[in-house]
N, C-alpha and C positions, 0 to 999 in steps of 0.2 A: 211259421207254425210248429212249434215243437210238440210232436206226438209221443204222448206218454199211455203206458198201460195202465187201465183202470182195474181195479179188482172184479171179480166175478159177482161177488154180492151186492156192491154197488152197483154195477150194470143190470142186472138183474131187477134189483129192488127200482131201479127208474123205470125200466121197460113194463114193469108189473104195474108200477102205480099208475102210470101214464093209459094203460089199459084197464084199469080199476080192477085188475086182478089180484087174489089175496096170494101174499108170498111169505111162506112162513121160514127160510133158511135163515141160518145166523151165521157170523162169523167167530171164529175164535183166533185169538191172537195171543201165541205164547209169551208175549212181553207185558199182558196188561191184564188177561184174563186169568180165573182162577179154574179149578177142575169142577167147581159148584156151577160153574156157568152151564158147561154141559150137563151135569146131574140133574141140575133144574129145569132145563130145556129139552130133554129127551124123553119122549113118551116110550115106554118099554113095550108098548103093545103096536108100536109102528115101526116100519123098517126105514134105513137111512144110506144115503151116499154121503161118503166123507171124500175130500179132495183137496189139495195143497192149492193155495188162491194166490199166486205168485205170476201169474201171465206166462207160466210153462207150457210150451208146444208140446203136444201127443204126450199128455199127462197119462193118460189110460195105458200106452204103451210103456210107459217109463214106471210104472207100478204106484204112481203118485194118485190112483182115484180108486177107492174101495166102494164096491157097490151092496146092497143088500145087507146092509149090518144093523143089529138091534145091540140094545144095551149099551148102556154109557161105557162101561170097562172097555168094549170091545172097539168102541169109537176112540177112546182114549188111547188104547194099544197102538192104534194105526196112526194116530197122530204123534204117538211118541216115537215111533219108527221112523218118521219124517223129520221130528227135529233134530235127530242123529246125524241127520245127512244136511242139517243146517238150515231147514226151513223153518219159518217162523209165521205163517198166515194162514187159515184153512177155512173151508166153507161145510157146513153139515146143513143137509136139505133132505126132504123126505124123497124117497125111492119110488118111483114112478114106472111099474111094471108095463111092457108095451112090446109088440112084435117089429121086429128090424123093417117090416114093410112100411111101417109107420112113420118113419124116419126121411125127414126133408133137410134139405142142405139150404142155408140162406146167409149171404152177406152183404153187406152194405159198405160202399167205400166211397170217400168223398174226394174228387179228384179235380183240376185246373179245368176239366170239361164239365163238370158237372156230378152229380151223385148218378153212382154206378151201382146196380145191383146184380148178384151173382147168385144163381139160384139152380138147384136139381131136386128131380123128385127123389133121389137118392142121397141119403145121408148117413153120418156115423163115422166112426173111427177109422173106416177105411177108404175115405172119402178121395183120397190119393189115388186109389188102384182105379177108379172111375172117373176121375179127373175131367176126361174128355167129354163127358156128360153134363159138366156144368156149364150152362149157359150164361152170357154177360148181357146186359143192355143198361143202356144211358137212358135215364127216367126223363122223360121230355113233358107228360102229362100224365093225367089221372087215368086214362084208357090204358098207359104202360104198366101203371101198377095194377090195375084190374086183372090184365092178360097174365103178368106174373103170377097173381095170386092163386088165379083160377089154375093153373099149370100146377101149382105145388099143393092145391086144394086146401090152401087158405082163404078164409074169408077177405075180402078186397079190403073192407073197413080195416080189419085189424092191422094188414100189411100199410095202409095208410096211416095209421097212428104211429105204427114202429118207426117210420121215414119221419113222422112228426115229432117223435122223440128225439130221433137222430139228430135232426136240425136245431131244435131249442136247447139241447143239452150239450151243442157242439161235439158230438163224436166225429171222430175222424174215419174211424172203422169199427163195423160191429160184424162179428160172424157168430149165427147159431147155429152149431152143430153139434147133437142133432136137433133139429126142430120136429117134434112130434106132434101128429095131427090124429087125435084119438075122439072119436064120436065129434068131429067136428071143432073140438076146443084142442088149441095151441097149448103146448108145453116148452120151455126152453130150459132144455136138459142141459146145456152147455154154450156157456156165452164167453166168447175173447171180445175185448173192446179196447179202442183207444179213443183218447180226448185230445182237444186242443190245449194246453196247458195254459195259454196265454189267457185263456176264458175263464181261469179261475176267479176272478176278479168279479164276475156279473152272473155266474151262474149259482142256484141254490142248492142243487142236488147232488153236487161234488166238489170235493177239495183236494189238496194236495195228501191229506192224511189216506185217500182211496187210491192213490199211485201205488203201484206193485213193479217189482223188478224180479226178472228170472233169477237174478245170481241167487246165490245162497247168503247166508248171513255174512254182513259187512264185518270188516275188521276194525279194530278199534281205532287203527288211523283213518280208515275211512269215513268212520263216524265222527270222528274230531274234526275232520277237514268239512265234512258236510254241515257240523253245527258252526263251523268258522265261517263258512259261506254265507249261512243264514243270516249271520249277525251283521255282515259287511257289505258296503256299497260296490266292493271288488267281487271279482268272480274267480272261486278255487274250486278245483275238481281232483277227484283221485279214485284211480279205480287200481285194484291190485289184480294183475295177471297171474302172476307166478311168485309166491314169497321165497320160493326157494332160486329165484332168478340171479343171473349175474350184472345185467345191465339195467342200472334205475335211472330215471329221466325226472329232470326238476325242470319243467320248461315253462315257457311264458309266452302267450297268444294262442288264440284257438288254430289258424291256420299253419303257425309255423311247427305248432305241436304235433300236430298231424303229419306233417311233412318228415320231422324228425323220426317220430314212430314208425312211420311207412318204411323209411330208409332202413331200420334196422332190421326189417322183414326183409327187404330187396338185399341185402347183404348176408342173408342165410344165417340170422342170427333170432329170429323170432321166437324160438320157444327159450331163449335166456332173455328175454324181456320181462322185468319185473313188474312195471307198473306203468301207467299212463296217466296224465292228467294236466293241469295248467293252472298256473297264476294270471289274471290278467284284470283290466280296469284300473291300475293306479294303486294297487295295495300299499299300504303304509309300512314303516320298517317292523312295528311288533305285529302285525299281520303276516307278512312274507317270514318271520323269523319262525311263527307257529306251526306255518305251514311246512316250510323245511324240516324243522324237527320232526314230522311226521314221516316223511320221505326217510330222514336219516335213520329213524327208528327201524324201518323196515329194512333199511340197507343193511345195518350194521347186525341184524338178527337172522339175515340170509346165509345158509351154509355155505354157498357157491364160492367156489375159489376165484382168484384174478378178477374181483369186482369193479366197476366202473360207475361213477355218477356222472351223468351228462347234465350240464347246467345251459339250457341253450333257448335260443329264442330269435326271432326277427328284430328288425329295425323298429322301437317301439315309436309311436307317434306322442303320445304323452304319458307315459309309464317311466317314473323317473329311474334310471338305473342305478345312480348312486344310493338313493333310499333303498330300494329293494336289495342291493347287494349288501347294504349295511345289516339287514334283515338275515341274509343268508349267511353272512361269515358270523354274525352271531351265535347261529344255530352250529356252523361247523365249528367254531372254538370250543362248544361245549362236547363235541363226539371226536374231536382232532387227535386224542390219546388211541381210542380205538381205529380211527383211520388209519393211522400210522401202523398200528398192529396189525390189521389185517390187510396193509399194501394196497388201500383202495384209492384207483387214480380217478382225479377229478378233470373234466374237460368242459371249457367253456366256450360258447360263442354267442355274444349277445350286442345288441347296438339300440341307440336311441337318446333321449334326453340326459347330460351328463355322464357319457358311456366313458369317457375317459378316464374320471376319477373313478367309478364303478368298476372298471377292470383292471385299473392299477393296484386298488385296495383287494381285489381278488388274488392278483398274481404276487403280491406280497405277502398276503396268508399263505399261499402255497409253497412259496420259497422259504418264509421264516419257519415254516413248521416240517420242512422237509416232505411234503406231499407230491408225489408224483403227478402229473398232468399238466395242460396247456390253457392258456387263457387268450382268447382271440376276439376282434371287433368285427365289423360288416366287412372287413377285407378277405376273411375266409368265407368262401362259399357255403351257404347254411348247412347243407348235408354233410359237407368235408368234417365236421367235429364228430359225428359217428363212427364215421371210417378211421380216424384218428383214435376213437376210444376203444373201437372193437380190434382193433390192429394190437393195441398193447394189453 
């Protein structure tokens, strides 16, 4: 069950619609929306809350939430400041004045034991200061729901409907903080939500377009790899950790890639690790070539000295090492002059179908081009390729 973050706008829309409440908040996407959307949607006689909607924790304390704002120009100014920090998704909604004593905490989580509810009569941005007052209960029947609702001054029917929306929309986690109860009416001021991404094919109320990442704007290379993965039966992942790093990784297979990345940290070089990612699922030569080009683009543009590229992986079951290494070498050929000029080392450890042909091709490429490095098969302990690379 891959748990992914859902935009706050989509989560609020789902919950309010299920409760048949009106919700007038609207999203702003820097890549798709124009200034006119805000100018046409904002009533100058009302007050608004503007916030970054990218699954960021503790937004208020990071200055990513602005309260009680009027006029489109002020809203646009706040958004422009966040865009400079790399954020691209925002939520604009009406400001709800309230007393802090009206704030409650409510969170629902799906676990192997069942649905667990966390709740407290105190809520708000300082919830961690009195986390010891947050109660936790496994929901077994309607009586549990009634008891929890009454304790936080919420109508039991509303809590029952929230739990119902949680189930039918395949939420994995839903946190409402603060949940404001004013004149017996609930207001969901802030929602953090996660859903089971595998349910996308049979739910109607959300899709992958509503998924959010806390990370700031992706690099062109990350976007390229995402597009490549979306079009392929194979799997490609790339996360840039430090574009100025010295240790770049071109890894195959999920388990091995995690082990190799962890080994970099275990050897005390975590701050130098530039990227994480993997290619798996038997990609063809062209796909591997395109993926490798994006890794190499990051590699040659890093200003670090003594850079190395680790081409690592376990022993594949069905990924053809010969085919994928042809793609790797095609990309390396295009960058070979820069690789030599920058004296970048390449260290290889891989196994699987046709490994001998693939490893021989890679070894020949390094020797013919006088690029420093080593090429190994499964005879080398997986993590040793990392120690060889960082020592050089």
